Kinemage of the C-alpha trace (Angstrom):
@kinemage 1
@onewidth
@group {chain A} dominant
@subgroup {mainchain}
@vectorlist {calphas} color= white
{ca met a 1} P 37.116 -10.735 -9.050
{ca val a 2} L 36.783 -14.331 -8.164
{ca ile a 3} L 37.672 -13.866 -4.668
{ca leu a 4} L 34.984 -10.904 -4.491
{ca ala a 5} L 32.541 -13.218 -6.016
{ca leu a 6} L 33.068 -16.150 -3.423
{ca ala a 7} L 32.732 -13.338 -0.696
{ca leu a 8} L 29.403 -12.167 -2.038
{ca met a 9} L 27.989 -15.657 -1.973
{ca gln a 10} L 29.080 -16.484 1.393
{ca thr a 11} L 27.393 -13.388 2.625
{ca gln a 12} L 24.167 -14.452 0.616
{ca thr a 13} L 24.039 -17.607 2.325
{ca ala a 14} L 25.333 -16.680 5.779
{ca ala a 15} L 23.921 -19.146 8.015
{ca ala a 16} L 20.846 -17.756 10.292
{ca gln a 17} L 21.718 -17.500 14.275
{ca ile a 18} L 19.345 -17.237 17.378
{ca ala a 19} L 19.839 -15.828 20.500
{ca tyr a 20} L 17.332 -15.465 23.679
{ca ala a 21} L 17.963 -13.424 26.551
{ca glu a 22} L 15.362 -11.699 29.161
{ca gly a 23} L 12.395 -12.323 27.052
{ca val a 24} L 13.685 -11.423 23.650
{ca phe a 25} L 15.072 -13.376 20.805
{ca thr a 26} L 17.544 -11.866 18.472
{ca val a 27} L 17.408 -13.408 14.820
{ca thr a 28} L 20.620 -12.709 12.983
{ca gln a 29} L 21.576 -13.445 9.303
{ca ala a 30} L 23.959 -11.494 6.944
{ca asn a 31} L 24.408 -8.891 9.369
{ca ala a 32} L 20.728 -8.138 9.644
{ca glu a 33} L 19.469 -8.400 13.003
{ca glu a 34} L 15.338 -8.482 14.080
{ca arg a 35} L 14.627 -8.783 17.788
{ca val a 36} L 11.098 -10.477 18.787
{ca arg a 37} L 9.834 -9.577 22.190
{ca ile a 38} L 7.715 -12.853 23.145
{ca ser a 39} L 5.304 -10.977 25.418
{ca glu a 40} L 4.241 -8.681 22.816
{ca pro a 41} L 0.959 -10.261 21.378
{ca ile a 42} L 0.049 -10.693 17.742
{ca pro a 43} L -2.828 -8.161 16.581
{ca ser a 44} L -5.980 -10.154 17.122
{ca val a 45} L -9.607 -9.987 15.505
{ca pro a 46} L -11.305 -7.095 17.112
{ca arg a 47} L -13.854 -8.163 19.836
{ca ala a 48} L -17.217 -5.965 20.588
{ca met a 49} L -17.361 -4.701 23.925
{ca ser a 50} L -20.123 -3.876 26.202
{ca ser a 51} L -18.697 -0.604 27.417
{ca arg a 52} L -15.391 1.378 26.899
{ca thr a 53} L -14.213 4.208 28.821
{ca trp a 54} L -11.886 7.489 27.835
{ca asn a 55} L -10.087 9.724 29.935
{ca leu a 56} L -9.580 13.212 28.166
{ca gly a 57} L -9.942 16.801 28.463
{ca gly a 58} L -10.043 16.719 32.535
{ca gly a 59} L -13.084 14.378 32.269
{ca lys a 60} L -14.337 10.745 31.418
{ca val a 61} L -16.235 9.513 28.749
{ca thr a 62} L -17.998 6.065 28.713
{ca phe a 63} L -20.292 4.557 26.017
{ca asp a 64} L -22.354 1.485 26.976
{ca lys a 65} L -25.751 0.416 25.849
{ca asp a 66} L -27.536 3.015 27.547
{ca gly a 67} L -25.479 5.736 25.569
{ca ile a 68} L -23.139 8.130 26.412
{ca leu a 69} L -22.140 8.906 29.895
{ca ile a 70} L -19.969 12.239 30.414
{ca gln a 71} L -18.227 13.030 34.040
{ca lys a 72} L -16.266 16.197 34.382
{ca gly a 73} L -16.234 18.224 37.510
{ca arg a 74} L -19.829 18.440 39.077
{ca ile a 75} L -21.092 17.228 35.633
{ca asn a 76} L -22.355 13.488 35.839
{ca gly a 77} L -24.897 12.912 32.973
{ca arg a 78} L -25.916 10.509 30.235
{ca ser a 79} L -27.173 11.295 26.816
{ca thr a 80} L -28.712 8.891 24.699
{ca leu a 81} L -28.819 11.590 21.854
{ca ala a 82} L -32.339 10.806 21.112
{ca ser a 83} L -32.710 14.219 19.559
{ca val a 84} L -30.753 13.277 16.690
{ca pro a 85} L -33.400 11.416 14.820
{ca thr a 86} L -35.462 14.569 15.064
{ca ser a 87} L -32.494 16.865 13.924
{ca thr a 88} L -33.369 19.239 10.749
{ca val a 89} L -29.882 19.148 10.127
{ca leu a 90} L -30.201 15.466 9.470
{ca phe a 91} L -33.844 14.925 8.226
{ca ser a 92} L -36.750 16.839 6.329
{ca glu a 93} L -40.017 17.472 8.217
{ca asp a 94} L -41.351 14.185 6.718
{ca gln a 95} L -38.350 11.975 7.348
{ca ile a 96} L -38.665 13.455 11.139
{ca glu a 97} L -42.439 12.533 11.411
{ca ala a 98} L -41.811 9.063 9.841
{ca asn a 99} L -38.810 8.496 12.608
{ca gln a 100} L -41.193 9.717 15.446
{ca ala a 101} L -44.225 7.298 13.999
{ca ala a 102} L -41.838 4.373 14.075
{ca ala a 103} L -40.706 5.133 17.727
{ca arg a 104} L -44.246 5.320 18.593
{ca arg a 105} L -44.827 1.849 17.052
{ca gly a 106} L -42.006 0.244 18.745
{ca glu a 107} L -40.134 -0.179 15.468
{ca arg a 108} L -37.260 2.105 16.469
{ca thr a 109} L -35.843 3.787 19.247
{ca leu a 110} L -34.818 7.260 19.151
{ca gly a 111} L -31.811 6.786 21.526
{ca val a 112} L -28.585 5.661 20.112
{ca thr a 113} L -28.142 1.916 19.643
{ca ala a 114} L -24.021 1.210 19.560
{ca met a 115} L -20.557 2.879 18.645
{ca asn a 116} L -19.058 1.378 15.553
{ca gly a 117} L -15.467 3.125 16.565
{ca ala a 118} L -14.072 5.916 18.149
{ca val a 119} L -10.781 7.848 17.870
{ca val a 120} L -9.116 10.386 20.271
{ca asp a 121} L -8.018 13.897 18.916
{ca gly a 122} L -6.551 15.806 21.632
{ca ser a 123} L -9.454 16.966 24.047
{ca lys a 124} L -11.935 15.437 21.419
{ca leu a 125} L -13.453 12.421 21.066
{ca leu a 126} L -14.659 11.390 17.555
{ca met a 127} L -17.422 8.702 17.654
{ca trp a 128} L -18.982 6.895 14.835
{ca leu a 129} L -22.448 5.762 16.246
{ca arg a 130} L -25.389 3.910 15.161
{ca trp a 131} L -28.978 3.513 15.454
{ca asp a 132} L -30.622 0.340 14.802
{ca asp a 133} L -34.139 -0.875 14.598
{ca arg a 134} L -35.951 -3.763 16.751
{ca asn a 135} L -34.890 -6.289 13.852
{ca arg a 136} L -31.388 -5.229 14.533
{ca arg a 137} L -30.920 -3.479 11.164
{ca thr a 138} L -29.255 -0.096 10.993
{ca trp a 139} L -31.326 2.822 9.726
{ca leu a 140} L -28.987 5.747 10.837
{ca glu a 141} L -25.072 6.231 11.570
{ca gly a 142} L -23.245 9.427 12.108
{ca val a 143} L -20.041 10.612 13.224
{ca phe a 144} L -20.013 13.059 16.281
{ca glu a 145} L -17.349 15.329 18.031
{ca leu a 146} L -17.468 15.476 21.751
{ca asp a 147} L -14.959 18.160 23.132
{ca met a 148} L -14.020 17.203 26.758
{ca ala a 149} L -12.119 20.465 27.309
{ca val a 150} L -15.100 22.892 27.154
{ca glu a 151} L -17.129 23.523 30.056
{ca thr a 152} L -20.086 21.631 29.498
{ca pro a 153} L -19.107 18.845 26.704
{ca ala a 154} L -21.943 17.882 24.565
{ca ala a 155} L -21.953 15.628 21.291
{ca lys a 156} L -21.996 17.738 17.875
{ca phe a 157} L -23.019 15.902 14.570
{ca ile a 158} L -20.094 16.093 12.319
{ca gly a 159} L -21.284 14.090 9.237
{ca lys a 160} L -21.714 10.656 7.586
{ca leu a 161} L -19.482 8.134 6.207
{ca pro a 162} L -20.752 7.097 2.893
{ca gly a 163} L -22.232 3.727 2.667
{ca ser a 164} L -22.806 1.705 6.131
{ca gly a 165} L -20.498 0.179 8.498
{ca phe a 166} L -20.099 -3.684 9.106
{ca ser a 167} L -20.178 -3.322 12.832
{ca thr a 168} L -22.927 -5.336 14.911
{ca gly a 169} L -21.534 -5.107 18.390
{ca val a 170} L -22.475 -2.333 21.012
{ca val a 171} L -18.975 -1.059 21.416
{ca asp a 172} L -16.622 -1.683 18.137
{ca asp a 173} L -13.325 -0.369 17.200
{ca arg a 174} L -13.818 0.123 13.374
{ca leu a 175} L -12.403 3.679 13.162
{ca arg a 176} L -9.236 5.221 12.288
{ca arg a 177} L -7.891 8.874 12.035
{ca glu a 178} L -5.097 10.506 9.922
{ca gly a 179} L -4.770 14.131 10.077
{ca gln a 180} L -8.284 15.913 9.829
{ca thr a 181} L -9.903 12.885 8.090
{ca val a 182} L -11.462 9.640 9.925
{ca tyr a 183} L -12.130 6.473 7.934
{ca ala a 184} L -13.465 3.028 8.290
{ca pro a 185} L -14.589 -0.080 5.977
{ca val a 186} L -18.291 0.549 4.819
{ca gln a 187} L -20.738 -1.249 2.659
{ca ala a 188} L -21.519 0.492 -0.525
{ca gln a 189} L -24.505 -0.169 -2.837
{ca val a 190} L -22.312 -1.959 -5.002
{ca gly a 191} L -18.965 -3.543 -3.500
{ca trp a 192} L -17.309 -2.217 -0.268
{ca gly a 193} L -14.166 -0.129 0.742
{ca leu a 194} L -13.030 2.750 2.817
{ca gly a 195} L -15.308 5.526 3.638
{ca thr a 196} L -13.549 8.577 4.545
{ca leu a 197} L -14.742 12.025 6.253
{ca asn a 198} L -13.348 15.236 6.807
{ca val a 199} L -14.209 16.354 10.023
{ca ser a 200} L -13.095 20.225 9.408
{ca thr a 201} L -15.302 20.127 6.322
{ca gly a 202} L -17.857 17.475 6.887
{ca glu a 203} L -16.773 16.352 3.028
{ca pro a 204} L -17.006 12.549 2.928
{ca gly a 205} L -15.097 10.310 0.348
{ca phe a 206} L -14.902 6.633 -0.740
{ca thr a 207} L -12.129 4.278 -2.211
{ca glu a 208} L -13.268 0.687 -3.271
{ca met a 209} L -11.412 -2.015 -1.704
{ca gly a 210} L -12.021 -5.111 -3.609
{ca gly a 211} L -14.494 -7.532 -4.979
{ca thr a 212} L -18.305 -7.062 -5.031
{ca arg a 213} L -18.829 -8.206 -1.548
{ca ala a 214} L -17.472 -8.487 1.688
{ca asp a 215} L -19.849 -10.316 4.753
{ca asp a 216} L -17.340 -8.333 7.424
{ca ala a 217} L -14.301 -5.924 6.980
{ca phe a 218} L -12.528 -4.559 9.917
{ca phe a 219} L -9.071 -3.572 11.199
{ca met a 220} L -6.906 -5.501 12.988
{ca ala a 221} L -6.881 -4.525 16.851
{ca gly a 222} L -4.729 -1.515 17.422
{ca thr a 223} L -3.364 -1.668 14.028
{ca asp a 224} L -4.206 -0.298 10.473
{ca thr a 225} L -4.116 -3.719 8.799
{ca leu a 226} L -7.343 -4.096 6.731
{ca val a 227} L -9.116 -7.339 6.610
{ca ser a 228} L -12.052 -8.663 4.847
{ca leu a 229} L -14.360 -11.921 5.141
{ca arg a 230} L -16.322 -13.400 2.643
{ca lys a 231} L -18.319 -16.602 3.354
{ca thr a 232} L -18.637 -19.154 0.849
{ca ala a 233} L -22.041 -21.245 0.030
{ca tyr a 234} L -20.068 -24.468 0.966
{ca gly a 235} L -18.962 -23.340 4.753
{ca ser a 236} L -15.604 -21.804 4.075
{ca val a 237} L -14.321 -18.390 4.751
{ca ile a 238} L -12.187 -16.085 2.202
{ca val a 239} L -9.849 -13.934 3.931
{ca gly a 240} L -8.265 -10.930 2.575
{ca val a 241} L -5.630 -8.486 3.654
{ca arg a 242} L -4.507 -5.164 2.332
{ca arg a 243} L -0.937 -5.150 1.843
{ca gly a 244} L 0.529 -1.622 3.314
{ca asp a 245} L -0.820 1.254 1.607
{ca glu a 246} L -1.913 -0.935 -1.810
{ca pro a 247} L -5.240 0.237 -3.332
{ca arg a 248} L -7.045 -2.899 -2.761
{ca val a 249} L -7.415 -5.806 -0.543
{ca met a 250} L -6.221 -9.127 -1.610
{ca glu a 251} L -8.223 -12.537 -0.967
{ca val a 252} L -5.284 -14.738 0.092
{ca leu a 253} L -6.791 -17.545 2.106
{ca glu a 254} L -9.684 -19.942 1.996
{ca thr a 255} L -10.362 -21.829 5.355
{ca arg a 256} L -13.075 -23.737 7.537
{ca gly a 257} L -11.082 -22.389 10.369
{ca thr a 258} L -11.574 -19.360 12.726
{ca leu a 259} L -9.679 -16.402 12.036
{ca val a 260} L -7.900 -15.414 15.291
{ca gly a 261} L -5.157 -12.786 14.354
{ca ile a 262} L -2.735 -11.310 11.642
{ca gln a 263} L 0.646 -10.356 12.130
{ca pro a 264} L 1.554 -7.420 9.984
{ca pro a 265} L 2.368 -7.712 6.935
{ca gly a 266} L 0.508 -10.768 6.341
{ca leu a 267} L 0.810 -13.539 8.658
{ca ile a 268} L -2.556 -14.999 9.197
{ca val a 269} L -3.505 -16.943 12.110
{ca phe a 270} L -6.167 -19.414 12.411
{ca lys a 271} L -7.939 -22.126 14.474
{ca gln a 272} L -8.903 -25.367 12.911
{ca gly a 273} L -10.362 -27.502 15.550
{ca asn a 274} L -7.884 -27.277 18.508
{ca thr a 275} L -4.813 -26.516 16.052
{ca thr a 276} L -3.412 -23.195 15.437
{ca val a 277} L -2.133 -22.747 11.827
{ca val a 278} L -0.386 -19.924 10.402
{ca his a 279} L -0.184 -18.681 6.577
{ca asp a 280} L 1.991 -16.363 5.433
{ca ala a 281} L 0.049 -14.341 2.797
{ca trp a 282} L 2.896 -13.250 0.882
{ca glu a 283} L 5.087 -16.087 0.881
{ca gly a 284} L 2.334 -19.038 0.735
{ca met a 285} L 3.948 -21.099 3.753
{ca lys a 286} L 1.498 -22.780 5.912
{ca phe a 287} L 2.250 -23.917 9.051
{ca ala a 288} L 0.783 -25.982 12.148
{ca ile a 289} L 1.982 -24.658 15.667
{ca pro a 290} L 2.893 -27.077 17.962
{ca thr a 291} L 0.547 -26.997 21.059
{ca gly a 292} L 1.977 -24.340 23.905
{ca ala a 293} L 4.482 -22.680 21.152
{ca gly a 294} L 4.767 -19.098 20.612
{ca phe a 295} L 5.717 -17.994 17.020
{ca arg a 296} L 6.314 -14.874 15.140
{ca leu a 297} L 7.203 -14.113 11.353
{ca thr a 298} L 10.286 -12.093 11.024
{ca arg a 299} L 12.053 -10.998 7.901
{ca his a 300} L 14.396 -14.026 8.102
{ca gly a 301} L 11.587 -16.637 8.164
{ca leu a 302} L 8.928 -18.053 11.119
{ca leu a 303} L 10.543 -18.292 14.661
{ca val a 304} L 8.768 -20.781 16.909
{ca trp a 305} L 9.510 -21.400 20.291
{ca thr a 306} L 8.439 -23.367 23.397
{ca pro a 307} L 7.113 -23.041 26.086
{ca asp a 308} L 5.546 -20.080 24.563
{ca asn a 309} L 5.976 -17.798 27.954
{ca ala a 310} L 9.481 -19.310 29.151
{ca pro a 311} L 11.256 -20.465 26.102
{ca thr a 312} L 13.760 -23.395 26.328
{ca gln a 313} L 14.083 -24.182 22.543
{ca ala a 314} L 13.317 -22.536 19.498
{ca thr a 315} L 13.511 -22.902 15.574
{ca leu a 316} L 13.854 -20.535 12.505
{ca tyr a 317} L 11.871 -22.163 9.276
{ca asp a 318} L 12.094 -20.430 5.859
{ca ser a 319} L 9.486 -19.872 3.165
{ca gly a 320} L 9.693 -23.404 2.574
{ca ser a 321} L 8.918 -24.404 6.109
{ca arg a 322} L 12.365 -25.885 6.185
{ca pro a 323} L 14.359 -25.454 9.910
{ca val a 324} L 17.774 -23.388 9.074
{ca ala a 325} L 18.605 -22.405 12.591
{ca asn a 326} L 17.842 -23.707 16.017
{ca trp a 327} L 18.393 -22.603 19.965
{ca arg a 328} L 18.551 -24.313 23.245
{ca lys a 329} L 18.549 -22.908 26.348
{ca pro a 330} L 22.304 -23.952 28.123
C-alpha cells in the first residue's frame, strides 16, 4: 500500500515537459499530452466589415452598404429590400403610412442598412438584417432566407428575433445556427440575453444571460464563446464570459485596457498601452506577455514562447504564474 501511494504521488507531481517540431509544441504532464500549433490564431473580437461574399447554391451573394447583390447564371441583380417596410406581413396600414411619411421627410430610408450577421444552411443564406434611421438608430430588424438553389433567388422574410441587436456596423458576425434555430445576443426591455428564432416555424424565444445591462455582447470570431462588455462611469470596462453551456454570462474582469481576443474556455487577452496582458477568467492568473512572444493556455498551464513565429525558447507557467517547464532550441 505504501509503494502504491508513493507511485500515485509521483504520478501526480510528474514534471511537465515541452517539445517542439515543425510549428507544433507538445506539452506533456502525467501522461496527458496537448499539442499547440503556433500558427492557429486566438479568436479575436469581431470587427465589422464593409462587405462580405458567400458562394453557395451555384451562385454568389454579396452584402454591402448598397444592399444584396445576387449573381447566378445570367442573374446579376441588386436588392435593397425597400418593399419590406411597406409589407403588410410586418406592418399595419397605419404603420406603413408612417414609414412612408418618415422616408419622405428623410428621417428613414426604406432600403436595408446593414447585416447583423448571417449563417449558411445548405444552399440557403439566413440573414439577420437591420434598418437604421438618419440618426443611426435601429427601427427594424428581421431574419430573411435567401435560397440560391432556386432559379430566381429572392430574400424571404422568416421572422424576428426578440429584442434588438447590439451591432452597429455594415456587415457583422453576430448570428449563429444550431439545427433549425438561429440565435444571437439581443437587448431586451430589461436586461439582455440570447434571442432565438426557429426558421421552420418562425417561433421566437429568449433566455436571459446576465445582469441588467450590457453595452455590447457578441460571439468571439469563429466560435460560440459569448462575451459581454459593460462600461463603468469611471472609464473602465467589465468583461463577461459564458463558460461552455452555462446558463449565464459571468463578469470576470474589469480593465481600462482594450479587449483583443479570448481563447476558449476563458483566457482573456487585452492591451494595456503597448503591453499584451492575459487573464485566465476561471483560474484568476494574470500575466504580461513579453513583446514579440506567442502564447496559448493549455490544460497544464500558460505556454509562452519567443519569437512568436519561429520559437527558440518556451516556458510553461502554472496558475500561480510560476515557471514549471522550459524548452530551448538545440
